[in-house]
Biopython code that builds the backbone (N, CA, C, O; Angstrom):
import numpy as np
from Bio.PDB.StructureBuilder import StructureBuilder

atoms = [
    (1, "MET", "N", (-31.327, 38.383, 26.114)),
    (1, "MET", "CA", (-32.933, 38.729, 26.917)),
    (1, "MET", "C", (-33.630, 38.184, 26.728)),
    (1, "MET", "O", (-33.400, 37.188, 26.041)),
    (2, "ASN", "N", (-35.048, 38.457, 27.226)),
    (2, "ASN", "CA", (-35.935, 37.059, 27.261)),
    (2, "ASN", "C", (-37.035, 37.745, 25.693)),
    (2, "ASN", "O", (-37.710, 38.770, 25.791)),
    (3, "SER", "N", (-36.985, 37.191, 24.847)),
    (3, "SER", "CA", (-37.765, 37.419, 23.442)),
    (3, "SER", "C", (-39.423, 37.959, 23.618)),
    (3, "SER", "O", (-40.012, 38.725, 22.854)),
    (4, "ASP", "N", (-39.994, 37.277, 24.928)),
    (4, "ASP", "CA", (-41.235, 37.325, 25.111)),
    (4, "ASP", "C", (-41.782, 39.037, 25.730)),
    (4, "ASP", "O", (-42.921, 39.482, 25.873)),
    (5, "LEU", "N", (-40.796, 39.503, 25.919)),
    (5, "LEU", "CA", (-40.753, 41.084, 26.722)),
    (5, "LEU", "C", (-41.348, 41.860, 25.369)),
    (5, "LEU", "O", (-40.934, 41.788, 24.212)),
    (6, "ASP", "N", (-42.192, 42.439, 25.782)),
    (6, "ASP", "CA", (-42.350, 43.896, 24.497)),
    (6, "ASP", "C", (-41.402, 44.925, 25.050)),
    (6, "ASP", "O", (-41.577, 45.592, 26.070)),
    (7, "VAL", "N", (-40.499, 44.954, 24.335)),
    (7, "VAL", "CA", (-38.884, 45.432, 24.518)),
    (7, "VAL", "C", (-39.090, 46.485, 23.996)),
    (7, "VAL", "O", (-38.354, 47.314, 24.532)),
    (8, "GLY", "N", (-40.161, 47.277, 22.639)),
    (8, "GLY", "CA", (-40.429, 48.682, 22.117)),
    (8, "GLY", "C", (-40.888, 49.247, 23.172)),
    (8, "GLY", "O", (-40.395, 50.325, 23.506)),
    (9, "ARG", "N", (-41.953, 48.652, 23.957)),
    (9, "ARG", "CA", (-42.953, 49.875, 24.902)),
    (9, "ARG", "C", (-41.920, 50.067, 26.499)),
    (9, "ARG", "O", (-41.904, 51.131, 27.119)),
    (10, "ASN", "N", (-41.063, 48.714, 26.977)),
    (10, "ASN", "CA", (-40.359, 48.751, 27.769)),
    (10, "ASN", "C", (-38.842, 49.070, 27.510)),
    (10, "ASN", "O", (-38.054, 48.694, 28.378)),
    (11, "HIS", "N", (-38.351, 49.725, 26.407)),
    (11, "HIS", "CA", (-37.456, 49.666, 25.919)),
    (11, "HIS", "C", (-36.347, 50.933, 27.228)),
    (11, "HIS", "O", (-35.207, 50.622, 27.575)),
    (12, "GLU", "N", (-36.843, 51.866, 27.569)),
    (12, "GLU", "CA", (-36.432, 53.037, 28.525)),
    (12, "GLU", "C", (-36.236, 52.293, 29.790)),
    (12, "GLU", "O", (-35.107, 52.404, 30.270)),
    (13, "ALA", "N", (-37.230, 51.434, 30.549)),
    (13, "ALA", "CA", (-37.354, 51.225, 31.117)),
    (13, "ALA", "C", (-36.058, 49.815, 31.736)),
    (13, "ALA", "O", (-35.839, 49.509, 32.908)),
    (14, "ILE", "N", (-35.419, 49.220, 30.486)),
    (14, "ILE", "CA", (-34.688, 48.310, 30.362)),
    (14, "ILE", "C", (-32.991, 48.381, 29.546)),
    (14, "ILE", "O", (-32.251, 47.485, 29.141)),
    (15, "ASP", "N", (-32.874, 49.732, 29.563)),
    (15, "ASP", "CA", (-31.970, 50.491, 29.231)),
    (15, "ASP", "C", (-31.246, 50.805, 30.562)),
    (15, "ASP", "O", (-30.190, 50.445, 31.082)),
    (16, "ALA", "N", (-32.581, 51.885, 30.988)),
    (16, "ALA", "CA", (-32.208, 52.405, 32.556)),
    (16, "ALA", "C", (-31.515, 50.919, 34.028)),
    (16, "ALA", "O", (-30.580, 50.943, 34.829)),
    (17, "ALA", "N", (-32.718, 49.743, 33.668)),
    (17, "ALA", "CA", (-31.756, 48.782, 34.296)),
    (17, "ALA", "C", (-30.428, 48.294, 33.981)),
    (17, "ALA", "O", (-29.462, 48.053, 34.705)),
    (18, "MET", "N", (-30.593, 48.213, 32.844)),
    (18, "MET", "CA", (-28.718, 48.353, 32.597)),
    (18, "MET", "C", (-27.830, 48.871, 32.757)),
    (18, "MET", "O", (-26.726, 48.327, 32.756)),
    (19, "SER", "N", (-28.037, 50.103, 32.948)),
    (19, "SER", "CA", (-27.170, 50.974, 33.061)),
    (19, "SER", "C", (-26.521, 51.410, 34.356)),
    (19, "SER", "O", (-25.433, 51.884, 34.684)),
    (20, "VAL", "N", (-28.266, 50.853, 35.286)),
    (20, "VAL", "CA", (-27.500, 50.503, 36.833)),
    (20, "VAL", "C", (-26.611, 49.244, 36.921)),
    (20, "VAL", "O", (-25.658, 49.068, 37.680)),
    (21, "MET", "N", (-27.089, 48.445, 36.037)),
    (21, "MET", "CA", (-26.017, 46.966, 36.055)),
    (21, "MET", "C", (-25.219, 46.978, 35.947)),
    (21, "MET", "O", (-24.487, 46.262, 36.631)),
    (22, "ALA", "N", (-24.681, 47.924, 34.867)),
    (22, "ALA", "CA", (-22.901, 48.332, 34.427)),
    (22, "ALA", "C", (-22.494, 49.219, 35.377)),
    (22, "ALA", "O", (-21.366, 49.034, 35.834)),
    (23, "ALA", "N", (-23.351, 50.452, 35.930)),
    (23, "ALA", "CA", (-22.005, 51.024, 37.247)),
    (23, "ALA", "C", (-22.359, 49.728, 38.205)),
    (23, "ALA", "O", (-21.210, 49.342, 38.422)),
    (24, "HIS", "N", (-23.054, 48.979, 38.785)),
    (24, "HIS", "CA", (-23.501, 48.103, 39.966)),
    (24, "HIS", "C", (-21.455, 47.505, 39.512)),
    (24, "HIS", "O", (-20.545, 47.771, 40.298)),
    (25, "ILE", "N", (-21.215, 46.757, 38.198)),
    (25, "ILE", "CA", (-20.131, 45.789, 38.387)),
    (25, "ILE", "C", (-18.531, 47.025, 38.361)),
    (25, "ILE", "O", (-17.542, 47.058, 39.093)),
    (26, "ASP", "N", (-18.934, 47.860, 37.197)),
    (26, "ASP", "CA", (-17.927, 48.954, 37.313)),
    (26, "ASP", "C", (-17.472, 49.467, 38.830)),
    (26, "ASP", "O", (-16.286, 49.704, 39.060)),
    (27, "ALA", "N", (-18.582, 49.633, 39.931)),
    (27, "ALA", "CA", (-18.112, 50.389, 40.947)),
    (27, "ALA", "C", (-17.475, 48.965, 41.787)),
    (27, "ALA", "O", (-16.584, 48.709, 42.597)),
    (28, "LEU", "N", (-18.229, 48.463, 41.252)),
    (28, "LEU", "CA", (-17.086, 46.753, 42.202)),
    (28, "LEU", "C", (-16.417, 46.482, 41.882)),
    (28, "LEU", "O", (-15.714, 45.961, 42.747)),
    (29, "ASN", "N", (-15.930, 46.456, 40.783)),
    (29, "ASN", "CA", (-14.497, 46.181, 40.507)),
    (29, "ASN", "C", (-13.312, 47.093, 41.018)),
    (29, "ASN", "O", (-12.239, 46.820, 41.555)),
    (30, "ALA", "N", (-14.007, 48.463, 40.591)),
    (30, "ALA", "CA", (-13.156, 49.572, 41.110)),
    (30, "ALA", "C", (-12.792, 49.498, 42.571)),
    (30, "ALA", "O", (-11.726, 50.013, 42.908)),
    (31, "GLY", "N", (-13.725, 48.787, 43.685)),
    (31, "GLY", "CA", (-13.613, 48.847, 44.929)),
    (31, "GLY", "C", (-14.468, 49.946, 45.482)),
    (31, "GLY", "O", (-14.703, 50.231, 46.656)),
    (32, "ASN", "N", (-14.899, 50.525, 44.318)),
    (32, "ASN", "CA", (-15.636, 51.868, 45.179)),
    (32, "ASN", "C", (-16.954, 51.970, 46.007)),
    (32, "ASN", "O", (-17.913, 52.644, 45.633)),
    (33, "GLU", "N", (-16.918, 51.128, 47.352)),
    (33, "GLU", "CA", (-18.461, 50.748, 48.148)),
    (33, "GLU", "C", (-19.245, 52.179, 47.907)),
    (33, "GLU", "O", (-20.276, 51.965, 47.270)),
    (34, "THR", "N", (-19.110, 53.236, 48.148)),
    (34, "THR", "CA", (-19.518, 54.134, 48.096)),
    (34, "THR", "C", (-20.796, 54.340, 46.801)),
    (34, "THR", "O", (-22.012, 54.373, 46.987)),
    (35, "ALA", "N", (-20.211, 54.433, 45.764)),
    (35, "ALA", "CA", (-20.449, 53.717, 44.207)),
    (35, "ALA", "C", (-21.715, 52.704, 43.767)),
    (35, "ALA", "O", (-22.767, 52.685, 43.127)),
    (36, "LEU", "N", (-20.901, 51.949, 44.521)),
    (36, "LEU", "CA", (-21.291, 50.331, 44.585)),
    (36, "LEU", "C", (-22.749, 49.955, 45.152)),
    (36, "LEU", "O", (-23.641, 49.267, 44.655)),
    (37, "THR", "N", (-22.649, 50.867, 46.742)),
    (37, "THR", "CA", (-24.336, 50.418, 47.443)),
    (37, "THR", "C", (-24.932, 51.536, 47.341)),
    (37, "THR", "O", (-25.541, 51.892, 48.350)),
    (38, "ALA", "N", (-24.974, 52.568, 45.979)),
    (38, "ALA", "CA", (-25.911, 53.551, 45.511)),
    (38, "ALA", "C", (-26.682, 53.004, 44.476)),
    (38, "ALA", "O", (-27.666, 53.627, 44.077)),
    (39, "THR", "N", (-26.320, 51.747, 43.906)),
    (39, "THR", "CA", (-26.762, 51.244, 42.567)),
    (39, "THR", "C", (-27.719, 50.025, 43.455)),
    (39, "THR", "O", (-28.224, 49.063, 42.876)),
    (40, "LEU", "N", (-27.827, 50.225, 44.669)),
    (40, "LEU", "CA", (-28.775, 49.272, 45.369)),
    (40, "LEU", "C", (-30.095, 49.585, 45.953)),
    (40, "LEU", "O", (-30.265, 50.777, 45.696)),
    (41, "HIS", "N", (-30.746, 49.304, 46.367)),
    (41, "HIS", "CA", (-31.932, 49.550, 47.084)),
    (41, "HIS", "C", (-31.721, 49.091, 48.391)),
    (41, "HIS", "O", (-30.896, 48.182, 48.301)),
    (42, "PHE", "N", (-32.104, 49.286, 49.760)),
    (42, "PHE", "CA", (-31.988, 48.748, 50.947)),
    (42, "PHE", "C", (-33.242, 48.786, 51.731)),
    (42, "PHE", "O", (-33.419, 49.851, 52.322)),
    (43, "PRO", "N", (-34.064, 47.972, 51.865)),
    (43, "PRO", "CA", (-33.122, 46.654, 52.328)),
    (43, "PRO", "C", (-32.707, 46.030, 51.035)),
    (43, "PRO", "O", (-33.491, 46.182, 50.099)),
    (44, "HIS", "N", (-31.613, 45.357, 50.821)),
    (44, "HIS", "CA", (-31.418, 44.956, 49.666)),
    (44, "HIS", "C", (-31.467, 43.107, 49.877)),
    (44, "HIS", "O", (-31.007, 42.498, 50.843)),
    (45, "TYR", "N", (-32.116, 42.542, 48.750)),
    (45, "TYR", "CA", (-32.490, 41.108, 48.775)),
    (45, "TYR", "C", (-31.671, 40.415, 47.685)),
    (45, "TYR", "O", (-31.225, 40.935, 46.663)),
    (46, "ARG", "N", (-31.552, 39.109, 48.100)),
    (46, "ARG", "CA", (-30.841, 38.636, 46.997)),
    (46, "ARG", "C", (-31.168, 37.360, 47.730)),
    (46, "ARG", "O", (-31.300, 37.282, 48.952)),
    (47, "LEU", "N", (-31.306, 36.187, 46.714)),
    (47, "LEU", "CA", (-31.674, 34.605, 46.565)),
    (47, "LEU", "C", (-30.931, 34.420, 45.612)),
    (47, "LEU", "O", (-30.827, 35.227, 44.688)),
    (48, "SER", "N", (-30.420, 33.537, 45.673)),
    (48, "SER", "CA", (-29.324, 32.844, 45.413)),
    (48, "SER", "C", (-29.236, 31.275, 45.997)),
    (48, "SER", "O", (-28.953, 30.980, 47.158)),
    (49, "ASP", "N", (-29.579, 30.250, 44.804)),
    (49, "ASP", "CA", (-30.275, 29.081, 44.703)),
    (49, "ASP", "C", (-31.760, 28.811, 45.685)),
    (49, "ASP", "O", (-32.885, 28.826, 45.185)),
    (50, "SER", "N", (-31.514, 28.595, 46.998)),
    (50, "SER", "CA", (-32.544, 28.536, 47.998)),
    (50, "SER", "C", (-32.404, 29.836, 48.953)),
    (50, "SER", "O", (-33.370, 30.599, 48.983)),
    (51, "ASN", "N", (-31.753, 30.009, 49.400)),
    (51, "ASN", "CA", (-31.188, 31.124, 50.109)),
    (51, "ASN", "C", (-31.326, 32.524, 50.115)),
    (51, "ASN", "O", (-30.729, 33.062, 49.182)),
    (52, "LEU", "N", (-31.971, 33.340, 50.934)),
    (52, "LEU", "CA", (-32.152, 34.148, 50.759)),
    (52, "LEU", "C", (-31.022, 35.409, 51.656)),
    (52, "LEU", "O", (-30.576, 35.258, 52.793)),
    (53, "LYS", "N", (-30.861, 36.204, 51.045)),
    (53, "LYS", "CA", (-29.715, 37.417, 52.190)),
    (53, "LYS", "C", (-30.814, 38.307, 52.319)),
    (53, "LYS", "O", (-31.898, 38.358, 51.739)),
    (54, "THR", "N", (-30.309, 38.974, 53.183)),
    (54, "THR", "CA", (-30.913, 40.650, 53.074)),
    (54, "THR", "C", (-29.748, 41.434, 54.092)),
    (54, "THR", "O", (-29.089, 41.053, 55.060)),
    (55, "TRP", "N", (-29.864, 42.771, 53.318)),
    (55, "TRP", "CA", (-28.768, 43.667, 53.600)),
    (55, "TRP", "C", (-29.762, 44.845, 54.403)),
    (55, "TRP", "O", (-30.434, 45.585, 53.684)),
    (56, "GLU", "N", (-29.832, 44.989, 55.805)),
    (56, "GLU", "CA", (-31.032, 45.837, 56.240)),
    (56, "GLU", "C", (-30.218, 47.649, 55.462)),
    (56, "GLU", "O", (-30.999, 48.596, 55.369)),
    (57, "GLY", "N", (-29.260, 47.779, 55.172)),
    (57, "GLY", "CA", (-28.151, 49.061, 55.032)),
    (57, "GLY", "C", (-26.960, 48.735, 54.263)),
    (57, "GLY", "O", (-26.495, 47.610, 54.082)),
    (58, "PRO", "N", (-26.394, 50.166, 53.708)),
    (58, "PRO", "CA", (-25.190, 49.559, 52.922)),
    (58, "PRO", "C", (-24.002, 49.649, 54.329)),
    (58, "PRO", "O", (-22.871, 49.853, 53.888)),
    (59, "ASP", "N", (-24.023, 49.582, 55.279)),
    (59, "ASP", "CA", (-22.955, 49.259, 56.281)),
    (59, "ASP", "C", (-22.132, 47.966, 55.654)),
    (59, "ASP", "O", (-21.098, 47.932, 54.988)),
    (60, "ASP", "N", (-23.016, 46.901, 56.138)),
    (60, "ASP", "CA", (-22.457, 45.607, 55.659)),
    (60, "ASP", "C", (-22.096, 45.151, 55.060)),
    (60, "ASP", "O", (-21.265, 44.248, 55.164)),
    (61, "TYR", "N", (-22.954, 45.936, 53.469)),
    (61, "TYR", "CA", (-22.779, 45.118, 52.352)),
    (61, "TYR", "C", (-21.062, 44.554, 51.670)),
    (61, "TYR", "O", (-20.574, 43.551, 51.150)),
    (62, "TRP", "N", (-20.713, 45.689, 52.014)),
    (62, "TRP", "CA", (-19.119, 45.853, 50.980)),
    (62, "TRP", "C", (-18.242, 44.694, 51.754)),
    (62, "TRP", "O", (-17.872, 43.724, 51.092)),
    (63, "LYS", "N", (-17.973, 44.769, 52.874)),
    (63, "LYS", "CA", (-17.533, 43.694, 54.346)),
    (63, "LYS", "C", (-17.807, 42.281, 53.880)),
    (63, "LYS", "O", (-16.977, 41.410, 53.618)),
    (64, "ASP", "N", (-19.365, 42.204, 53.815)),
    (64, "ASP", "CA", (-19.918, 40.907, 53.418)),
    (64, "ASP", "C", (-19.541, 40.175, 52.072)),
    (64, "ASP", "O", (-19.532, 38.951, 51.945)),
    (65, "PHE", "N", (-19.243, 41.049, 51.126)),
    (65, "PHE", "CA", (-18.727, 40.832, 49.301)),
    (65, "PHE", "C", (-17.786, 40.599, 49.248)),
    (65, "PHE", "O", (-17.498, 39.992, 48.217)),
    (66, "LEU", "N", (-16.574, 40.877, 50.271)),
    (66, "LEU", "CA", (-15.442, 40.738, 50.015)),
    (66, "LEU", "C", (-15.133, 38.983, 51.293)),
    (66, "LEU", "O", (-14.311, 38.089, 51.090)),
    (67, "ALA", "N", (-15.807, 39.056, 52.091)),
    (67, "ALA", "CA", (-16.079, 38.252, 52.882)),
    (67, "ALA", "C", (-16.469, 36.350, 52.072)),
    (67, "ALA", "O", (-16.017, 35.233, 52.324)),
    (68, "ARG", "N", (-17.676, 36.959, 50.912)),
    (68, "ARG", "CA", (-18.155, 35.694, 50.412)),
    (68, "ARG", "C", (-17.018, 35.828, 49.296)),
    (68, "ARG", "O", (-16.621, 34.664, 49.235)),
    (69, "ALA", "N", (-16.119, 36.692, 48.209)),
    (69, "ALA", "CA", (-15.301, 36.996, 47.262)),
    (69, "ALA", "C", (-14.113, 36.139, 47.708)),
    (69, "ALA", "O", (-13.357, 35.807, 46.795)),
    (70, "GLY", "N", (-13.824, 35.743, 48.872)),
    (70, "GLY", "CA", (-12.515, 35.563, 49.078)),
    (70, "GLY", "C", (-11.113, 36.467, 49.120)),
    (70, "GLY", "O", (-11.009, 37.443, 48.377)),
    (71, "ASP", "N", (-10.221, 36.150, 49.879)),
    (71, "ASP", "CA", (-9.156, 36.988, 49.545)),
    (71, "ASP", "C", (-8.250, 36.838, 47.780)),
    (71, "ASP", "O", (-7.393, 37.694, 47.560)),
    (72, "GLY", "N", (-8.428, 36.120, 47.037)),
    (72, "GLY", "CA", (-8.040, 35.868, 46.154)),
    (72, "GLY", "C", (-8.685, 36.764, 44.895)),
    (72, "GLY", "O", (-8.092, 36.997, 43.842)),
    (73, "TRP", "N", (-10.177, 37.263, 45.278)),
    (73, "TRP", "CA", (-10.719, 38.117, 44.116)),
    (73, "TRP", "C", (-10.149, 39.066, 43.763)),
    (73, "TRP", "O", (-9.722, 40.066, 44.340)),
    (74, "HIS", "N", (-10.151, 38.493, 42.113)),
    (74, "HIS", "CA", (-9.815, 40.121, 41.278)),
    (74, "HIS", "C", (-10.566, 40.743, 40.836)),
    (74, "HIS", "O", (-10.683, 41.877, 41.300)),
    (75, "HIS", "N", (-11.391, 40.348, 39.797)),
    (75, "HIS", "CA", (-12.694, 41.398, 39.589)),
    (75, "HIS", "C", (-13.671, 40.153, 39.169)),
    (75, "HIS", "O", (-13.368, 38.961, 39.223)),
    (76, "THR", "N", (-15.011, 40.756, 38.705)),
    (76, "THR", "CA", (-16.028, 40.268, 38.719)),
    (76, "THR", "C", (-16.412, 40.714, 37.021)),
    (76, "THR", "O", (-16.062, 41.806, 36.574)),
    (77, "VAL", "N", (-17.159, 39.715, 36.203)),
    (77, "VAL", "CA", (-17.868, 40.252, 34.518)),
    (77, "VAL", "C", (-18.887, 39.632, 35.020)),
    (77, "VAL", "O", (-18.868, 39.009, 36.082)),
    (78, "TRP", "N", (-19.939, 39.784, 34.205)),
    (78, "TRP", "CA", (-21.376, 38.960, 33.827)),
    (78, "TRP", "C", (-20.599, 38.368, 32.805)),
    (78, "TRP", "O", (-19.740, 38.684, 31.982)),
    (79, "ASP", "N", (-21.696, 36.687, 33.450)),
    (79, "ASP", "CA", (-21.516, 35.875, 31.995)),
    (79, "ASP", "C", (-22.548, 35.716, 31.204)),
    (79, "ASP", "O", (-22.496, 35.190, 30.093)),
    (80, "SER", "N", (-23.793, 36.281, 31.881)),
    (80, "SER", "CA", (-25.136, 36.743, 31.309)),
    (80, "SER", "C", (-25.816, 37.695, 32.335)),
    (80, "SER", "O", (-25.570, 37.846, 33.532)),
    (81, "LEU", "N", (-26.882, 38.389, 31.412)),
    (81, "LEU", "CA", (-27.389, 39.001, 31.501)),
    (81, "LEU", "C", (-28.953, 39.192, 31.145)),
    (81, "LEU", "O", (-29.374, 39.868, 30.206)),
    (82, "ASP", "N", (-29.631, 38.565, 31.949)),
    (82, "ASP", "CA", (-30.863, 38.616, 30.874)),
    (82, "ASP", "C", (-32.279, 39.070, 31.938)),
    (82, "ASP", "O", (-32.528, 38.861, 33.126)),
    (83, "VAL", "N", (-32.905, 39.683, 30.978)),
    (83, "VAL", "CA", (-34.032, 40.613, 31.141)),
    (83, "VAL", "C", (-35.239, 39.861, 31.738)),
    (83, "VAL", "O", (-35.908, 39.362, 30.833)),
    (84, "ILE", "N", (-35.678, 39.645, 32.829)),
    (84, "ILE", "CA", (-36.924, 38.392, 33.456)),
    (84, "ILE", "C", (-38.113, 39.165, 32.744)),
    (84, "ILE", "O", (-38.662, 38.700, 31.745)),
    (85, "THR", "N", (-38.457, 40.312, 33.290)),
    (85, "THR", "CA", (-39.526, 41.413, 32.608)),
    (85, "THR", "C", (-39.410, 42.685, 32.935)),
    (85, "THR", "O", (-38.777, 43.055, 33.924)),
    (86, "ALA", "N", (-39.980, 43.422, 32.176)),
    (86, "ALA", "CA", (-40.271, 44.746, 32.689)),
    (86, "ALA", "C", (-41.437, 45.822, 32.176)),
    (86, "ALA", "O", (-42.342, 45.802, 31.342)),
    (87, "GLU", "N", (-41.007, 46.591, 32.962)),
    (87, "GLU", "CA", (-42.027, 47.771, 33.638)),
    (87, "GLU", "C", (-41.701, 49.111, 33.427)),
    (87, "GLU", "O", (-40.524, 49.274, 33.107)),
    (88, "PRO", "N", (-42.496, 50.293, 33.521)),
    (88, "PRO", "CA", (-41.450, 51.313, 33.350)),
    (88, "PRO", "C", (-40.724, 51.656, 34.624)),
    (88, "PRO", "O", (-39.916, 52.583, 34.591)),
    (89, "LYS", "N", (-41.022, 50.727, 36.203)),
    (89, "LYS", "CA", (-40.454, 51.250, 37.114)),
    (89, "LYS", "C", (-39.635, 49.815, 37.568)),
    (89, "LYS", "O", (-39.159, 49.465, 38.648)),
    (90, "LYS", "N", (-39.687, 49.278, 36.480)),
    (90, "LYS", "CA", (-39.008, 47.549, 37.451)),
    (90, "LYS", "C", (-38.389, 47.057, 36.480)),
    (90, "LYS", "O", (-38.964, 47.308, 35.421)),
    (91, "GLY", "N", (-37.366, 46.399, 36.355)),
    (91, "GLY", "CA", (-36.437, 45.295, 36.071)),
    (91, "GLY", "C", (-35.714, 44.164, 36.528)),
    (91, "GLY", "O", (-34.515, 44.133, 36.806)),
    (92, "PRO", "N", (-36.518, 43.256, 36.583)),
    (92, "PRO", "CA", (-35.534, 42.525, 37.571)),
    (92, "PRO", "C", (-35.109, 41.462, 36.103)),
    (92, "PRO", "O", (-35.809, 41.191, 35.127)),
    (93, "PHE", "N", (-33.664, 41.027, 36.449)),
    (93, "PHE", "CA", (-32.651, 40.591, 36.070)),
    (93, "PHE", "C", (-32.245, 38.680, 36.611)),
    (93, "PHE", "O", (-31.899, 38.288, 37.726)),
    (94, "LYS", "N", (-32.350, 38.289, 36.001)),
    (94, "LYS", "CA", (-31.279, 36.475, 35.961)),
    (94, "LYS", "C", (-30.349, 36.820, 35.386)),
    (94, "LYS", "O", (-30.256, 37.241, 34.233)),
    (95, "ARG", "N", (-29.210, 36.584, 36.543)),
    (95, "ARG", "CA", (-27.985, 37.194, 36.301)),
    (95, "ARG", "C", (-26.982, 35.880, 36.736)),
    (95, "ARG", "O", (-27.326, 35.063, 37.589)),
    (96, "LYS", "N", (-25.541, 35.811, 35.924)),
    (96, "LYS", "CA", (-24.790, 34.722, 36.295)),
    (96, "LYS", "C", (-23.662, 35.678, 36.241)),
    (96, "LYS", "O", (-23.551, 36.527, 35.357)),
    (97, "LEU", "N", (-22.647, 35.476, 37.432)),
    (97, "LEU", "CA", (-21.410, 35.898, 37.511)),
    (97, "LEU", "C", (-20.307, 35.408, 37.455)),
    (97, "LEU", "O", (-20.236, 34.280, 37.943)),
    (98, "TYR", "N", (-19.070, 35.971, 36.895)),
    (98, "TYR", "CA", (-17.949, 35.217, 37.215)),
    (98, "TYR", "C", (-17.136, 36.237, 37.886)),
    (98, "TYR", "O", (-17.000, 37.444, 37.692)),
    (99, "ALA", "N", (-16.555, 35.282, 38.864)),
    (99, "ALA", "CA", (-15.697, 36.021, 39.795)),
    (99, "ALA", "C", (-14.208, 35.492, 39.686)),
    (99, "ALA", "O", (-13.841, 34.384, 40.077)),
    (100, "ALA", "N", (-13.509, 36.331, 39.171)),
    (100, "ALA", "CA", (-12.257, 35.809, 38.333)),
    (100, "ALA", "C", (-11.040, 36.266, 40.096)),
    (100, "ALA", "O", (-11.104, 37.226, 40.864)),
    (101, "GLN", "N", (-10.066, 34.996, 40.074)),
    (101, "GLN", "CA", (-9.016, 34.637, 41.255)),
    (101, "GLN", "C", (-7.857, 35.573, 40.332)),
    (101, "GLN", "O", (-7.738, 35.746, 39.119)),
    (102, "GLU", "N", (-7.226, 35.983, 41.293)),
    (102, "GLU", "CA", (-5.685, 35.777, 41.264)),
    (102, "GLU", "C", (-5.198, 34.560, 40.812)),
    (102, "GLU", "O", (-5.697, 33.436, 40.850)),
    (103, "ARG", "N", (-3.744, 35.122, 40.213)),
    (103, "ARG", "CA", (-3.057, 34.002, 39.923)),
    (103, "ARG", "C", (-1.409, 33.886, 40.161)),
    (103, "ARG", "O", (-0.817, 32.843, 39.883)),
]
sb = StructureBuilder()
sb.init_structure("model")
sb.init_model(0)
sb.init_chain("A")
sb.init_seg("    ")
for serial, (resi, resn, name, xyz) in enumerate(atoms, 1):
    if name == "N":
        sb.init_residue(resn, " ", resi, " ")
    sb.init_atom(name, np.array(xyz, "f"), 0.0, 1.0, " ", f" {name:<3s}", serial, name[0])
structure = sb.get_structure()
């Protein structure tokens, strides 16, 4: 976690955001499309490297994930999950994922 944050003042926002991120990864690994998309705001934006991806609604999110993950995808875990900033209603994260493949 970023040590520059006022964690004491914003700990409720950080806890709530961490809870959503945990629910997201749990739903993803369970293959629960409804629970997964409930953890996202739509339109949903994801910036990866210099590429911005936008999903207007939940309908295509799961199909797109499976296409990106590939046939051998087994599960995903957080490699790291760091709070960038925290405000009472906002908690963006810098995250790194590890997507495990079946062997």
